[in-house]
BALUM-982809 format. One record per residue: residue in three letters; x negated, y negated, z negated of N, C-alpha, C, O in turn. Coordinates in steps of 0.05 Angstrom, whole numbers, plus 5000, padded with zeros to 4 digits. Layout:
N
ALAXYZXYZXYZXYZ...
This chain:
418
UNK498350245000500050004999498249755000495949744990UNK499349535012497849305014498849094992501249084984UNK496948934983497848734963499048464977499348254966UNK499848525002501348305014504348345010505848155015UNK505148574999507948634989509948585012511848425008UNK509648715035511648695057514148865049516348785056UNK513749075037516049265031515549385003513249424995UNK517949444989517649584963517149874965517950004985UNK515949994945515450264944518050414939519750304925UNK518450664949520850804944520451024924518351144921UNK522651084909522351294888523851214863525351024863UNK523351364842524751304816522551254795520251344797UNK523251114774521351054753522951034727525150914728UNK522051134705523351094679523650794672521850634678UNK525950724660526450464654524350344634523450124638UNK523650494614521650394595518950344607517550164598UNK518250494629515750444642515950194659514050034661UNK518450134671518949904686518649664669517649454678UNK519649674644519249444625516449374619515749144618UNK514949584616512049554611510649424635509049234632UNK511349514659510149394682510749114686508948954693UNK513249034681513948754684512648584662511848354668UNK512548684638511248544616508248484621507248264617UNK506848694630504048684635503448504659501448364660UNK505248504679504648324702505048034694503547854701UNK507147994678507447714669505047614652504147384656UNK504047774635501647714620499347654639497847454635UNK498947804660496847774679497147504693495347344695UNK499647464702500047204717499746964700498946754710UNK500446984674500046754657496946704652496046474648UNK495346924652492546894650491446744674489846564671UNK492446804698491646664721492446374720490846194727UNK494846314711495746034708494045864690493445634695UNK493246004668491445864648488445844657486845704645UNK487945994678485145994689483246094668480945994666UNK484046304653482346424633481246694644482446804662UNK479146794631477947044643479847264645481447304627UNK479747414666481547644673480447884660478147954662UNK482348034645481748284633482948504650484848464665UNK481648744649482748974664485549034656486149044632UNK487249074677490049134672490949354692491049304717UNK491449594683491949804699494549784715495049924735UNK496249594706498849554719498749334743500749264755UNK496349224747495949034767493549104786492248924796UNK493049354789490849444806491749394836493949464844UNK489949274851490749204879491949424894490849634897UNK494349374904495749564922496749824909497550004924UNK496749844883497650084868500850084867502149874872UNK501850304860504850324856505750134835507749994839UNK504350124813505249944790505149654800506949504795UNK503049584815502649324826505049234845506049014843UNK505849414861508049364880510749344865512349174870UNK511049544847513649534831513749284814515949164813UNK511649194802511648954785512348714801513948554793UNK511148684825511548444842514548434850515848224847UNK515648654861518348654872520448624848522548514853UNK519748734824521648714803521848424792523948324784UNK519448294792519547994784520947844806522247644799UNK520747904830522247774852525347804848526947614851UNK526048054842528848114839529947944815532047824817UNK528447954793529347794770529647494777531647374770UNK527647374792527747104799530247054818531746854815UNK530747224837532947174854535547194840537347024846UNK536047374821538347384804538747154786540947064781UNK536447054774536646844755537046584767538246404755UNK536146544792536546294807535546044792536845834791UNK533146074781531945854765529445744781527545894786UNK529545504787527245384803524745404786522545444798UNK524845394760522245394745520945684747518545704749UNK522545874746521546154750520546204777518546334780UNK522046104798521046114825518445964828516546084840UNK518145734818515645584820513245724805510945724814UNK513945844783512045994768510846224786508446264788UNK512746374797511946604814510446504838508446634846UNK511346294852509846184875507046104868505246164883UNK506845974846504145874837502246104831499946104840UNK503246294815501446504804500946734824498746844826UNK503146814838502847024858501046944881499447104891UNK501346704888499546604911496746574901494846624916UNK496346494877493746474865492346754863490046784868UNK494046954854493047234854492347334881490247474884UNK493947284901493247374928490747244938489147374951UNK490446984932488046844940485546964928483547004942UNK485547024902483347154889482647424903480347494908UNK484747574908484247854920483147804948481147934955UNK484247634964483347604991480447524992478947635008UNK479547344976476847234976474947434963472447404964UNK476147654951474347854939473648064960472048244954UNK474948064983474248245004471548175017471348035037UNK469548285005466848185013465448355034463348265044UNK466448585041465248755061466748785086469148745086UNK465548865107467048915133469149155128471349155139UNK468349345112470049575107472549485091474849565097UNK472149305071474449205055476349045074478749085072UNK475448875091477048715108478748895127481148855131UNK477249085139478649265158480749435143482849485154UNK480349525119482249675104484649495098486949585100UNK484149255091486449065086488049035111490549065109UNK486948995134488348955159489849205168492049195177UNK488349455164489749695173492249765156494249855167UNK492149715130494549775114496749575122499149655123UNK496049325127498249145135499449225162501949215165UNK497849285181498749365208500649615205502749645219UNK499849805188501450045184504149965172506150055181UNK504149785151506649695140508349545159510849575158UNK507249385176508849245196510249435215512649405221UNK508949635223510249835241512549985228514350075242UNK512449995201514650145188517049965181519150065171UNK516849715186518949525178521449555196521249585221UNK523849555181526249585195527549305200528249245223UNK527749145181528948885182526548685183525448615162UNK525848595206523348435210524048145210525848045224UNK522647995192522847695190521047605212518647555208UNK522147575236520547545262518647315259516247345265UNK519647075251517846835251515446855233513546705236UNK515447045215513247085197511547325205509147315202UNK512647545213511247795219509547775242507247875241UNK510347645264508747655290505947515285503947645291UNK505747265275503247155269501347325250498947345254UNK502647455230501047625212499947865226497747965221UNK501547975246500548215261498148115279496248265282UNK498347885290496247785308493647755293491547835302UNK493847625269491547595251490147855244487747895246UNK491948045235490948295227489548455249487448585245UNK490648435273489448565296486648445302484948595311UNK486248195297483748075302481648145281479448215287UNK482448125255480548185235479848475231477948545217UNK481548655245480948945244478849015262477549225258UNK478248855283476048915301473348915286472748725271UNK471949105290469449155274467348925276466248855256UNK466948815299465048585302466148345287464648195274UNK468748305288469848065275469848095245469247905230UNK470548335235470448375206467748355196467348275173UNK465748435212462948405204462148115202460748035184UNK463047965221462547675222463847545198462547365186UNK466247605191467647465169466247545142466247385124UNK465147775140463947855114461147755110460247725088UNK459847695132456847635129456147355140454447225128UNK457347265161456347025175458146775174457246545174UNK460746825172462746615174462446425150462146515127UNK462346165155462345965135464445745139465945775159UNK464745545122466845365125466945195150468945075157UNK464645195164464345035188464345215213464245115236UNK464545475211464245665233466645655251468945645241UNK466345645278468445655298467745845321468545815344UNK466146045313465246245334467646395347467646435371UNK469646475330471846615340474446455336474646305317UNK476346485354478946355351481146545356480846745371UNK483446505345485846645353487946435361488046215349UNK489546505381491746325392494446415383495146645386UNK495946235371498646285363500546065374499645845379UNK503046125377504945925385505045705364504945755340UNK505345465373505145225354507245245331506745135310UNK509445385336511645405316510645565291511745535269UNK508645735295507545895274505445745258504345855239UNK504745495267502445355254503345065247501644895246UNK505945015241506844735238505344615214504644375216UNK504744765194503544655169500644565175499744355166UNK499144735192496544635200496544415221494744255221UNK498544415238498744205258499343945245498343735253UNK501043945224501643695210499343555197499243315192UNK497243725192494843615179492543585199490343505192UNK493243645225491343615247488843785241486543695244UNK489344035234487144205227486744425249485044605247UNK488244405270488044605292488144455319489044225320UNK487144585340487344465366489944565379490744785374UNK491144395395493544475409493044465440491844275449UNK493944665455493744665483496044815496496245055493UNK497744665511500044795523501844955504502845165510UNK502344835481504044965461502745185445504045305428UNK500145225448498845425434496745305415495245125422UNK496645405390494845295369492445485369492745735368UNK490045365369487645525365486645495336486045275327UNK486545715322485645715295482845845293482546075299UNK480845695285478145795283477945995261479546005243UNK475946175262475546375243475146285214475846425195UNK474146045211473645935183476345875169476345815146UNK478545875184481045815172482946055171485246035162UNK482046285179483746515180484746615152486946705150UNK482946595132483746685105485846485093487746555080UNK485346235100487146015090489946055104492045995092UNK489946145129492346195144493846435132496346425130UNK492346635124493546865112494846795085496946905078UNK493646615070494846515045497546365052499546415039UNK497446205072499846075080502046255087504346215078UNK501346475102503446675109504446835084506746925083UNK502646875066503547015040505646835026507646935017UNK505046575025506846395011509546385026511646355014UNK509346395052511846395069513446655063515946645060UNK512146875061513347135054514747125027516947235024UNK513347005008514446994981516846804979518946864967UNK516546584993518746394995521246525007523546474998UNK520846675027523046805041524546995022527047005021UNK522947145006524147324986525747174965528047244960UNK524646964953525846834932528346664939530146644924UNK528246544964530346354971532346454992534446334996UNK531646675005533446755028534647025024536547105039UNK533747185005534847455001537047444980536747304959UNK539347574985541547584966541847864954541848064969UNK542247874928542448154915544848144895544648244872UNK547048034905549348014887550548284879551948314859UNK550048494895551348754890550048914868551049124859UNK547648814857546448974835546848834808545948934787UNK548048604808548348454783549948584761549848504738UNK551548794770553248924751551649154736552749264717UNK549249214744547549404730546349304704544649124705UNK547149404682546049294656543049314653541749154640UNK541849524666538949554664537649314679535649204670UNK538749234702537549014717537848754700535948594697UNK540248724688540648474673538848474649538048254640UNK538148694637536248714615533348614623531948484608UNK532648704647529948624658529948314664528048164660UNK532248224675532447934681532247764655530847564654UNK533447864633533447734608530647734597529647544584UNK529247954601526547974591524647774605523047644593UNK524947764632523347564647524047284639522147124636UNK526547224635527346954627526146894600525046674597UNK526247074580525147014554522147004554520946844540UNK521047174570518047174571517046924584514946834576UNK518246824603517446574618518146324602516846124605UNK520046334586520846084570518545974555517446094536UNK517845724562515545594548513045634562511245464559UNK512745854577510245914590510245784619508045714629UNK512345764629512745654656511845374657510145294673UNK513045214640512444924639510144874619509144644619UNK509245064604507245014584505145234585504945394566UNK503545244607501445434610499345434589498045634584UNK498945194576497145174554498344984534499844804540UNK497745034508498844864487497144604489494744614485UNK498344374494496944124498496843964472498943884461UNK494443914463494143754437494043454445493743374468UNK494443284424494543004428491842894437491742674449UNK489743034431487042944439486243034467484042964476UNK487943204481487243294507488743154529488443214553UNK490442974521492242834541490642674563491242664587UNK488542534553486842384573485642564593485642484617UNK484742804586483542984605485543104622484943144646UNK487943174612490143294628491343094647492543164667UNK491042834641492242634657491242624686492542504704UNK488842744690487742754717489642924735489442904759UNK491243084724493143264740495943154737497843294745UNK496442924725499042824723500042714750498542634767UNK502742734754503842604777503542304774503242214752UNK503542144795503041854793505141714775504341534760UNK507641804774509641664757508741694728508841504713UNK507841934720507141984692504341884687503741804664UNK502541884706499941764702500141454698498641344682UNK502041334711502541034707503440984679502540794666UNK505241154668506241124640504041154620503941014600UNK502241364626500141414608498241174607497441094585UNK497441074630495740854631496840594618495340444605UNK499540564622500740324610500840344579500440154564UNK501340604570501340654541498540604529498240494507UNK496440704543493740674532492840374532491340294515UNK493940224551493139944553494739774534493539594522UNK497239824531499039644514499739764488500739634470UNK499340024485500240174461503140174455504040214432UNK504740124477507640134474508840184501507740104522UNK511140314501512840344524515740264516516540274493UNK517240194538520140144531521440404523520340624527UNK523740374510525140624500525440844521524741074517UNK526640754545527240954565524641084576524641324582UNK522540924579519941044590518641214568517241414574UNK518941144543517741314522519241574521518041784516UNK521841564526523541814526522641994550522142234547UNK522241854574521442024597518542144593518142374600UNK516741984583514042074580513842294559512342484563UNK515442274537515342464515516442734525515342944517UNK518542734541519642984553517643104572517343354572UNK516242954587514243064605512043214589511243434596UNK511043064568508943194553510043444538508643644535UNK512443434530513643684518513743914537513244144530UNK514443854563514944074582512344164594512344374607UNK510144024590507544134600505944264577503644334581UNK507144284553505944454533505344314506503944434489UNK506244064501505443934476507444014454509843954456UNK506544134433508444224411509443974396508243754398UNK511444004381512643784367510843644349510843404346UNK509143804335507443684315505243514329504343314318UNK504343594353502343454368503643194379502442974380UNK506243224387507642994398507842774377507442534383UNK508542854353508642664331506042514326506042274324UNK503942674325501242554322500442374345499242154341UNK501142454368500542284393501742014391500441814395UNK504442004386505841754384505141584360505241344360UNK504441724337503441584313500941434319500641194311UNK499041564333496541434340496841184356495540984351UNK498641194375499240944393500740734378500140504379UNK502840824365504740604353503640504327504940334315UNK501440604317500040504292498240274301497140134284UNK497840234327496040024336497839784343500339804347UNK496539554344497939304351498739304380497239384397UNK501239224385502039204414500338984428499538784417UNK499939044453498338854470500038794496500538964513UNK500938544497502438434519504838604526505338664549UNK506238674504508838824507510938714487510238634465UNK513438714497515538584481516538774458518038684441UNK515839034458516739224438515739134411513439074407UNK517639124391517039034364516839264344516539214320UNK517039504354516939734336514039804329512239754344UNK513739914306511140024298511440264279513640294267UNK509440434277509840684263510240644233511740794221UNK509040454221509140424191512140344184513240444164UNK513440164200516140084193518240274203520440294191UNK517740414226519840574237519140864238520141004256UNK517540974221516841244221519041454221519141644237UNK520941404203523341584203524841584230525641804240UNK525141364242526541344267525041504289526141664304UNK522441454289520741594309520841904305521042054324UNK520541984279520642284274523142394283523142614295UNK525442264277528042394284528242394315529142594326UNK527442184329527442184358525942394371526942524390UNK523542434361521742644373522942924367523143084386UNK523642974342524643224336527343284350528043514355UNK528943074355531443104370530943204398532443374408UNK528943094411528243174437527443474439527843604460UNK526343584418525443844417527644034406527144274401UNK530043934404532344094394532344174366533444384358UNK530944004349530544064320532343884303532543934278UNK533743684315535543524300538043474315538243544339UNK540043354301542543284315544043534325544543714310UNK544643524351546143744363544543984371545444174384UNK541943974362540044194367539744264397539244504404UNK540044064415539644094444536844034451535843814445UNK535444214466532844154474532844034501533844154520UNK531843794505531843644529529543714548527543814539UNK530043664573527943714593527243464609528843274611UNK524843464620523943234635525743164659526743354671UNK526142914666527842844689526542934714524042944716UNK528043004735526943064760526342814777526842594768UNK525142864800524242624815526542454825526242204827UNK528742574831531042394842531942214821532641984826UNK532142314795533142144773531041924767531741704761UNK528441984769526341774764526441574786525941334780UNK526941654810526941474833529441264830529341054841UNK531341354815533941174813533841004788535740864782UNK531541004773531340824750531340544759529740464776UNK533040384747533140094753530739934742529540004722UNK530039724755527839554745525339704740523839654721UNK524739884759522440064754519739954760517740064753UNK519739724774517239594782515439534758512939554761UNK516439454737514739334715513339544700511139494691UNK514539774695513339964677513540254686511540394685UNK515940354694516440614700517440664727517040494744UNK518840904732519940954757517941084775515841164766UNK518641114800517041254820515241054834516340884849UNK512641064831510840884845511140864875510740654887UNK511841104887512141114916514540954926514840894950UNK516440894907518740744915518240444907519040264921UNK517040404883517040144871514539974874514639734873UNK512240104879509739954878509039834906509539944927UNK507739604905506539474929503939604933503039774918UNK502639534956500039644963498039604943496539794938UNK497739374929495739314909496039504887494039634879UNK498339524876498839704853498440004860497440164844UNK499140074885498740354894495740414897494840634889UNK494240224908491440274911490040314884488340484881UNK490840144864489640154838490240414824488540544812UNK492840504825493740744812492740994824492041184810UNK492541004851491841254865488841244874487841434887UNK487441034868484641004875484241024905482541184914UNK485940874920485740864949484640574957484940384942UNK483540554979482740284991484840215012486440375020UNK484739965019486839855038486639965064488539945079UNK484440085072484040195099484440495100484140625121UNK485240605078485440905076487940985092490140885088UNK487441175110489641275127491941405110494241405118UNK491241515086493241625069495141415060497541475059UNK494141175052495940955044497840875067500140805061UNK497040895092498740815115500941035117503240975122UNK500241295113502241505115504141485093506541515098UNK503241415068505141385046507141155051509441185045UNK506040935063507840705068509940785090512240705088UNK509140945110511041025130513241195118515541175125UNK512541375098514641525085516241355067518641395064UNK515041165054516440965038518740825053521040785043UNK518040735077519940615095522340785101524640685103UNK521841035103523941235109525541325083527341485084UNK524541215060525741295034525041585027526441705012UNK522941695037522041955032519941965009517642045014UNK520741884987518841834964517542094954515142104950UNK519242314951518142564943516142684963514242804955UNK516742644988514942745008512342615007510242735011UNK512342345002509942184998508342284975505942304978UNK509642354954508342464929506842734935504642774927UNK508342894949507143154958504943134976503043284974UNK505042924995502942875013500242784997498042865003UNK500742634977498442534961497342764945494942794943UNK498942934934497943174920496343344938494243434931UNK497343384962496143564981493243454988491443614991UNK493043194992490543074998488543084974486143114978UNK489643064950488043054926486843344921484643384911UNK488543534928487443824924485843914947484344104945UNK486243784971484943874995485644165000483944335007UNK488144234997489144505001491944485013493344285010UNK492744715026495444705040497644765019497244935002UNK499844625023502144665006504644685024504644565046UNK506644845016509044855030510744605026512544595009UNK510144405041511244135036514244135033515244015014UNK515744255050518644235050519744365026521644255014UNK518644595017519644734995518944594969520644574951UNK516544494967515744354943517244094941518144034919UNK517643954962519143704961521943744952522943594936UNK523143954962525944024955526244064924528243974913UNK524344194912524544264885522644094866521944184844UNK521743864875519643714861520543594834522643464833UNK519043634814519243504789516643424780514643544789UNK516343244761513643174749512243434739509843464742UNK513743604726512443854715511544034738509344154735UNK513044064759512244224781509644114793507844264800UNK509543854796507043724807504643794790502543864800UNK505043784763502943824745501944114746499544164745UNK503844304748503144584749501544644775499644794774UNK502244534797500944584823498144464821496144584829UNK498044214810495344074808493444234789491044244794UNK494444354769492844514750492044784762489944894756UNK493844894778493345174787491645194811491045414819UNK490644964822488844974845485944974837484144974855
């Protein structure tokens, strides 16, 4: 079996074993998300039955749960796992085995996702050739263009949008130094197809499946948006991965030691959702509001209003009042904040060129700034944000899918996972 997961393994498996497989895979994926050392895990051996079962069971749970956070978690971690495995294929033999297994799986497919399978087949046919696999394992580097494969431009829209391939009569020429990157893009497309296009309503009545879904939901709770516990002293370092809207609030807070009530609420929820525990949140705001306000109209301070601050913070964490745990606002809500130019809101909607250059560290002649302004005119603020993230990471992202489900927390997770 291939770790590309084109089709699930057939057969039966005891339910208690399935539970263990799912639990162990979640632990492994969270290790990848945290970027901590990987330990041996017999349930995630490349291409094994357990590996296949674990992947497809998590996909089934995500499809039935219909939760964007779980989907984003799987997209981030499963793609990262595939990337690690792909780049670990260091010999010609390894590369040819990978291609042979995939070609064998493709031939067995009944229900073919045509727009995705055809380019995958072409790539595998190329890298299966002995002289090419030898070249990829020994000689090919990031600047190599010795070999090319030609695909219809419709299969390379993501690369074309970034001007990373040559176009000739509707055919895109992909050099060998980008083939692995292209395979990663195809894997992401495959996973997106599973999570967002496959319907499984006929199995929701099975209590065993519902038990697995509940297990995934409970296991992912807190880990999806909080891959690491964030302390109040780590915020400055983590801010390098903040989306511009939250980075702006962070910089404003550090400069003035105050935020307006609404923006303090928004920033607190963001910090909560990326992993800051309630005790660290209290310490974080205490440190800032114990300082004198600088050029800000807010008259609150920690010494006078400690009880009010403590209640407000604990309330957001679901520990006071109606015991409801709040979540960070999504991009659409942030973009609709009134009077956002002064302190909060979406920079891609509200900021002028000078403010944008200062916040994003761009110069006035930067082509990225021109592209952002073009999207701003079209009111495509989330797309501009994804474009900035893509350039910052210098890596390919499924722009349409990320834009559709974009939140400040999603942005942070992607920025940290690359």
